Backbone as CSV, one residue per row, in Angstrom:
resi,resn,N_x,N_y,N_z,CA_x,CA_y,CA_z,C_x,C_y,C_z
1,MET,0.531,-1.341,-0.292,0.108,0.063,-0.304,0.993,1.205,0.258
2,VAL,0.745,2.035,-0.909,1.584,3.235,-1.424,0.419,4.936,-0.791
3,LEU,0.930,5.420,0.012,-0.122,6.443,0.303,0.535,7.682,0.059
4,ASN,-0.190,8.642,-0.373,0.117,10.027,-0.499,-0.235,11.244,0.201
5,ILE,-0.128,11.483,0.945,-0.431,12.758,1.938,-0.423,14.007,1.630
6,VAL,-1.092,14.709,1.349,-1.119,16.241,0.026,-1.918,17.256,1.190
7,THR,-0.916,18.551,1.657,-1.628,19.435,2.129,-1.765,20.529,1.737
8,GLU,-3.039,20.959,1.324,-3.357,22.220,0.846,-3.792,23.547,1.441
9,TYR,-3.350,24.313,1.069,-4.062,25.795,1.299,-3.785,27.004,0.580
10,PRO,-4.781,27.020,-0.606,-5.847,27.103,-0.224,-6.061,25.747,-0.891
11,PRO,-7.238,25.281,-0.512,-7.838,23.605,-0.459,-8.244,23.724,-2.253
12,ASN,-9.008,22.470,-2.351,-9.822,22.548,-3.687,-10.967,23.358,-3.610
13,SER,-11.901,23.699,-4.602,-12.755,24.611,-5.091,-13.903,23.707,-3.821
14,PRO,-14.904,24.549,-3.337,-15.689,24.169,-2.792,-16.769,22.860,-3.545
15,ASN,-16.631,22.941,-4.286,-17.291,21.630,-5.034,-16.518,20.267,-4.763
16,ALA,-15.278,20.049,-5.108,-14.495,19.082,-4.634,-14.351,18.847,-3.396
17,ILE,-14.601,20.011,-2.360,-14.608,19.524,-0.833,-15.861,19.020,-0.809
18,GLU,-16.835,19.365,-1.496,-18.433,18.742,-0.859,-18.337,17.221,-1.233
19,ALA,-17.473,17.381,-2.682,-17.380,15.650,-2.911,-17.025,14.818,-2.025
20,VAL,-15.532,15.513,-1.360,-15.407,14.516,-0.484,-16.053,14.459,1.019
21,LEU,-16.577,15.697,1.367,-17.628,15.348,2.527,-18.726,14.413,2.564
22,ARG,-19.339,14.520,1.186,-20.146,13.476,0.896,-19.485,12.146,0.622
23,ASP,-18.488,12.196,0.287,-18.255,10.674,0.186,-17.972,9.911,1.824
24,PHE,-17.696,10.943,2.754,-17.195,10.683,3.863,-18.057,10.505,5.017
25,ASP,-19.743,11.255,4.957,-20.659,11.365,5.312,-21.216,10.467,6.154
26,THR,-21.018,9.236,5.812,-21.460,8.233,6.613,-20.487,7.581,7.734
27,MET,-18.998,8.034,7.739,-17.851,7.718,8.741,-18.100,8.405,9.865
28,PHE,-18.657,9.449,9.869,-18.657,10.674,10.873,-20.175,10.231,11.564
29,GLU,-19.899,10.262,13.154,-21.264,9.972,13.811,-21.583,10.861,14.740
30,PRO,-23.022,12.194,14.256,-23.457,11.231,13.571,-23.315,11.826,12.055
31,CYS,-23.709,11.394,10.933,-23.536,11.541,9.958,-23.470,13.317,9.979
32,LEU,-22.511,13.411,8.761,-22.370,14.825,8.679,-23.468,15.699,8.047
33,SER,-24.156,14.845,6.935,-25.308,15.770,6.739,-26.617,16.034,7.568
34,GLU,-26.558,15.056,8.783,-27.047,15.257,9.951,-27.517,16.188,10.323
35,ARG,-26.129,17.220,10.439,-25.090,18.217,11.660,-25.430,19.217,10.854
36,VAL,-25.148,19.603,9.327,-24.704,20.380,8.678,-25.207,20.555,7.272
37,LYS,-24.853,21.679,6.570,-25.672,22.007,5.432,-23.936,21.579,4.299
38,ILE,-23.915,20.287,3.772,-22.822,19.974,3.719,-22.357,21.141,2.424
39,LYS,-22.900,21.242,1.657,-23.099,22.478,1.014,-21.941,24.029,1.084
40,GLU,-22.920,24.267,2.205,-22.010,25.491,2.943,-21.075,25.432,3.820
41,TYR,-20.639,24.411,4.302,-19.712,23.709,5.238,-18.674,23.508,4.475
42,ALA,-19.166,22.991,3.085,-17.691,23.011,2.320,-17.263,24.212,1.743
43,LYS,-17.918,25.081,1.463,-17.621,26.510,1.086,-16.676,27.281,2.188
44,LYS,-16.926,27.315,3.579,-16.530,27.686,4.729,-14.859,27.065,4.628
45,LEU,-15.026,25.560,4.567,-14.030,25.390,4.645,-12.636,25.284,3.464
46,ALA,-13.622,25.413,2.390,-12.765,26.319,1.237,-12.060,27.477,1.407
47,GLU,-12.640,28.583,2.254,-12.263,29.724,2.368,-11.257,29.995,3.425
48,ASN,-11.731,28.726,4.333,-10.698,28.763,5.941,-9.545,27.926,6.508
49,ALA,-10.173,27.097,6.209,-9.439,25.447,6.435,-7.967,25.062,5.884
50,VAL,-7.294,24.667,6.396,-5.725,23.485,5.710,-6.751,22.214,5.548
51,TRP,-6.330,21.975,4.376,-6.721,20.640,4.238,-5.361,19.306,4.049
52,PHE,-5.476,17.946,4.676,-4.893,17.129,4.441,-5.503,16.269,3.966
53,LEU,-4.837,15.677,2.981,-5.950,14.001,2.215,-4.955,13.223,1.992
54,VAL,-5.399,12.356,2.237,-4.696,10.849,1.814,-5.079,10.419,0.381
55,TYR,-4.174,9.981,0.053,-4.559,9.488,-1.473,-3.771,7.630,-1.608
56,GLU,-4.551,6.873,-1.716,-3.742,5.638,-2.123,-4.381,5.543,-3.677
57,GLN,-3.277,5.535,-4.601,-3.475,5.997,-5.927,-4.491,7.231,-6.167
58,GLU,-5.612,7.119,-6.909,-5.800,8.456,-6.744,-7.165,8.592,-6.378
59,ALA,-7.807,7.381,-5.224,-8.479,7.514,-4.403,-8.472,8.219,-3.185
60,ILE,-9.337,9.319,-2.786,-8.854,9.642,-1.276,-9.454,8.585,-0.174
61,MET,-8.460,8.495,0.883,-8.546,7.339,1.970,-9.204,7.913,3.176
62,ALA,-8.555,9.055,3.373,-8.641,10.193,4.522,-8.560,11.536,4.410
63,HIS,-8.758,12.172,5.136,-8.791,13.822,5.306,-9.043,13.975,6.595
64,CYS,-8.570,16.013,6.782,-8.647,16.461,7.501,-8.627,17.795,7.637
65,ALA,-9.526,18.399,7.488,-9.658,19.614,7.688,-9.619,20.796,9.199
66,VAL,-8.529,21.785,8.828,-8.097,22.057,10.501,-7.905,23.758,10.146
67,TYR,-8.990,24.769,10.546,-8.685,25.828,11.207,-7.671,26.268,11.565
68,MET,-6.674,26.761,10.953,-5.441,27.267,11.660,-5.298,28.785,11.302
69,ASN,-6.375,29.687,11.029,-6.265,30.782,11.403,-6.676,32.183,12.812
70,GLN,-7.055,31.364,13.753,-6.871,31.865,14.812,-5.973,32.020,15.660
71,PRO,-5.826,33.021,16.695,-4.780,32.829,17.697,-4.815,32.301,18.791
72,GLU,-5.547,31.672,18.979,-5.762,31.014,20.357,-5.782,29.097,19.512
73,GLY,-5.286,29.053,18.887,-5.003,27.580,18.291,-5.874,27.054,16.956
74,ALA,-5.368,26.042,16.760,-5.563,25.165,15.519,-7.236,24.696,16.142
75,PHE,-8.124,24.050,15.317,-9.381,23.376,15.574,-9.760,22.673,13.867
76,ILE,-9.546,21.364,14.913,-9.636,20.468,13.901,-11.577,20.130,12.990
77,SER,-11.962,20.702,11.815,-13.444,20.647,12.079,-13.816,19.409,11.176
78,SER,-12.774,18.707,10.903,-13.163,17.454,9.780,-12.442,16.735,9.876
79,ILE,-12.171,15.399,10.164,-11.146,14.193,9.981,-12.166,13.286,9.384
80,ALA,-11.152,12.142,8.850,-12.104,10.640,8.847,-11.259,9.946,8.190
81,VAL,-11.099,8.706,7.951,-10.103,7.685,7.601,-11.625,6.508,7.114
82,MET,-11.514,6.128,5.468,-12.717,5.389,4.971,-12.454,3.929,6.207
83,LYS,-13.461,3.278,6.044,-13.548,2.061,7.205,-12.781,1.463,6.862
84,GLU,-12.627,0.807,5.389,-11.652,0.041,4.910,-10.176,0.110,5.649
85,MET,-9.753,1.278,5.757,-8.674,2.018,5.905,-8.064,1.848,7.417
86,GLN,-9.228,2.073,8.209,-8.949,1.927,9.727,-8.388,0.612,10.079
87,GLY,-7.348,1.194,11.247,-6.495,0.351,11.819,-5.320,-0.037,11.184
88,LYS,-4.783,0.919,10.147,-3.464,0.413,9.329,-2.644,1.506,9.619
89,GLY,-3.078,2.849,10.985,-2.056,3.625,10.848,-1.944,4.885,9.843
90,ILE,-3.362,5.118,9.397,-3.053,6.027,8.689,-3.717,7.733,9.309
91,GLY,-4.339,7.374,10.439,-4.868,8.386,10.936,-3.397,8.951,11.815
92,ASN,-2.751,8.131,12.631,-1.239,8.585,12.995,-0.804,9.370,12.220
93,CYS,-0.638,9.395,10.933,0.318,9.551,9.732,-0.428,11.000,9.811
94,LEU,-2.001,11.187,9.601,-2.590,12.404,9.300,-2.238,13.008,10.335
95,TRP,-2.345,12.641,11.660,-2.608,13.479,12.755,-1.116,14.233,12.987
96,ASN,0.249,13.597,12.704,1.268,14.095,12.508,2.023,15.101,12.172
97,CYS,1.317,14.786,10.570,1.272,15.981,9.417,0.339,17.165,9.812
98,VAL,-0.746,16.978,10.671,-1.854,18.398,11.183,-0.605,19.178,12.497
99,GLU,-0.313,18.325,13.327,0.609,18.733,14.262,1.930,19.287,13.618
100,LYS,2.967,19.051,12.523,3.613,19.381,11.894,3.411,20.956,11.320
101,GLU,2.157,20.617,10.797,1.761,22.328,10.142,1.725,23.133,11.005
102,ALA,0.920,22.351,12.300,0.410,23.674,13.397,2.082,24.242,13.778
103,LYS,2.867,23.403,14.130,3.762,23.650,14.619,4.693,24.616,14.290
104,GLN,4.820,24.404,12.564,5.129,25.439,11.648,4.591,27.041,11.482
105,ARG,3.345,26.793,11.800,2.652,28.167,11.865,2.628,28.580,13.368
106,GLY,2.770,28.197,13.854,3.627,28.770,15.447,2.118,28.556,16.464
107,VAL,1.433,27.409,16.252,0.159,27.371,16.433,0.657,26.679,17.959
108,SER,0.167,26.672,19.333,0.192,26.086,20.131,-0.357,25.103,20.914
109,ARG,-1.546,25.051,20.210,-2.612,23.670,20.614,-3.451,23.406,19.604
110,ILE,-4.034,22.247,19.399,-4.907,21.979,18.880,-6.296,21.400,19.489
111,ARG,-6.985,21.621,19.182,-8.930,21.355,20.074,-9.178,20.780,18.975
112,LEU,-10.546,20.444,19.321,-11.646,19.165,18.369,-12.870,18.892,19.269
113,LYS,-13.821,18.895,18.542,-15.368,18.410,19.128,-15.470,16.611,18.854
114,VAL,-15.691,15.960,19.840,-16.314,14.827,19.289,-17.496,14.137,19.888
115,ILE,-18.320,13.518,19.859,-19.602,13.159,20.130,-19.546,11.987,21.541
116,LYS,-19.723,12.180,22.591,-19.037,11.184,23.443,-19.256,9.755,22.900
117,THR,-20.451,9.882,22.618,-20.471,8.301,21.807,-19.516,7.682,20.391
118,ASN,-18.959,8.219,20.130,-17.775,8.085,19.191,-16.473,7.486,19.844
119,LEU,-16.394,6.227,20.760,-15.502,5.926,21.860,-14.404,5.553,21.246
120,SER,-14.065,4.905,19.984,-13.517,4.749,19.140,-12.360,6.272,18.576
121,GLY,-13.083,7.051,18.614,-12.285,8.306,17.976,-11.772,8.768,19.192
122,ILE,-12.715,9.073,20.032,-12.163,9.682,21.623,-10.745,8.572,22.181
123,ARG,-11.043,7.451,21.887,-9.381,6.824,21.998,-8.423,7.316,21.248
124,PHE,-8.462,7.790,20.395,-7.854,7.648,19.024,-7.372,8.998,19.416
125,TYR,-7.710,10.147,20.114,-7.189,11.071,20.304,-6.421,11.364,21.345
126,GLN,-6.965,10.025,22.816,-6.467,10.134,23.691,-4.770,9.849,23.536
127,LYS,-4.859,9.022,22.531,-3.609,8.197,22.179,-2.805,9.089,21.611
128,GLN,-3.175,10.207,21.120,-2.393,11.429,20.748,-1.811,12.782,21.563
129,ALA,-2.577,12.036,22.759,-2.073,12.757,23.993,-3.320,14.080,23.928
130,CYS,-4.384,13.853,23.395,-5.477,15.071,23.777,-5.885,14.878,25.283
131,HIS,-6.626,15.775,25.545,-7.091,15.666,27.032,-8.783,16.528,27.007
132,ILE,-9.722,15.800,27.464,-11.091,16.376,27.842,-10.541,17.963,27.787
133,LEU,-11.212,18.694,27.647,-11.350,20.314,28.224,-12.461,20.714,28.596
134,GLU,-13.120,19.943,27.855,-15.060,20.433,28.265,-15.712,19.599,27.610
135,ASP,-16.906,19.172,28.778,-17.850,18.356,28.503,-19.389,18.960,28.407
136,SER,-19.450,19.172,27.322,-21.090,19.799,26.789,-22.086,18.956,26.921
137,GLY,-22.194,17.806,27.460,-23.337,17.060,27.552,-23.293,16.129,26.440
138,LYS,-23.563,16.410,25.335,-23.520,15.045,24.207,-22.005,15.491,23.699
139,TRP,-21.671,16.261,23.111,-20.120,16.589,23.044,-18.963,16.535,24.203
140,LEU,-17.594,16.458,23.798,-16.398,16.771,24.463,-15.480,17.801,23.140
141,VAL,-15.023,18.332,24.249,-14.062,19.313,23.295,-12.948,18.588,24.211
142,MET,-11.902,18.336,23.006,-10.749,17.812,23.388,-9.834,18.866,22.748
143,GLU,-8.500,18.684,23.803,-7.266,19.566,23.350,-6.108,18.619,23.424
144,LYS,-5.095,19.135,22.670,-3.718,19.015,22.508,-2.366,19.671,22.440
145,LYS,-1.834,20.231,23.615,-0.938,21.552,23.553,0.209,20.990,22.792
146,LEU,0.796,21.876,22.127,1.939,21.343,21.405,3.040,21.985,21.991
């Protein structure tokens, strides 16, 4: 398996981002389309986020969209790995790329929100040295200081 991780900023067009988000829609818990209007979300990500795309040949196997335009730190808005590729270390590679980019930009912390029922996601973030910063009922805010 040969993987290629590409960092894009500015990222692809909103239409290309929308296509990626729709491909990954059911990988999110709950589904992304149940929480946001994907077309509008894609436009916002196109304008403001740094994108990390993991390709196997020409197919996108994983992605991560991170806002790195705030002085208080980076915020992971979207991160997902195709189900058939999970457990192969792709998430770790993706996370390492995000950290490296954040450090290069002088970012001191990375935050994200995860639904409490996403136990595998929470374990993954804890393995990346994230800790729970806030419990807002249904969601957890997690953070890693760099």
